[in-house]
C-alpha angles and dihedrals in degrees: 000000000000123000091247090053092051091051092047092048092058095034092238120166118194120244123227089201088067094044090242112182105145124206105242106179127078088206093072094036089059093048091052095048090046093050090049089056094227115184134176089263094063133099107217128195115201119193112210108356092192108185092349105253094133092034092059093052089049092049092053090063091064093241120141103255122200112188126190116203124178097190109081091189085079094057098097092044095050093042091054095043093052101032091114095048113089091180094062118089116181122192119191099215137104108277089218088064096041122119106237098173094107096056116102116204096331127184118226121218118172150141099223131192117254095232096061102031095110095051089047092052091048092052092049094049097042103036102036103032090160094060113136098219142326121226105191133176112215138159111288092242091055092045090052089055092049093055100037117116096181142353133048096331093049109104145141086285090059091051093044093053096040093048088067104026150025106244129214131175107219109168139018114213120202124222094251089068090071141067111251100020110245119220094243140045121263128217134208112228124195116210119194117187116243117239096222114042112181113261099236137120098279098196093051092045094054091045087053090051093052089053090050090054095040093114109023096191092055124079123256092257094060092047094050097042089091089063104034105025113185093000094063097100093046094049094047094047091049087060092046094252120140106230089224092059118114116235092242088068098051117096125233089247091056091049090053091047090048091049091050092052093056 
């Protein structure tokens, strides 16, 4: 049965407030699961299964699938759709409030709403540091910021994601693959944890990065003056950074070096 037919059967109307754009084609679900390399030995966490299109493709691999869904209106639909799958476990709670401590080296696969993408990433990185990979579908604009290494799309988000992971864009998904059709393309991003994450105070580092980007059109010296005062030029030059450089042209490695020096 098609996604639209499942929704119609249970008289479910999607909510903009929850960022609900459900994947509706098995074609893209299969591509995502294939690119994620899911096997029957994996433990998979899905965030927001929606009507279950991606969930069903994950279930067919034989993996143990744990899906977190905040919208309890979907409970009868999902319970019927997966009644014959012993490897699918659906919890109707907010993923951001879920206890992930019992998961050992999970893989994440999800189509996540734009408005809570950053909190979801933070929870994945901080609460399951041993995760194997995360294959996440996000709006193209957000994905472009995740993979940027310089230029207009490079931002604190880019540095946050790339601090923890190597980042790869693997699929572009057009609006017609969703119900309802969004106004923009989506992309699937594959995040693979890095083996050697710098041993620094992460919260202080990311706060520092946000200050460095506080006024994008100004150079790094102007943005960091509030922290370093008269020593700003000296600290930047010690790290080999021209004080006139804009933050969007400074690599993550240089930001880490700069943070370590202060």
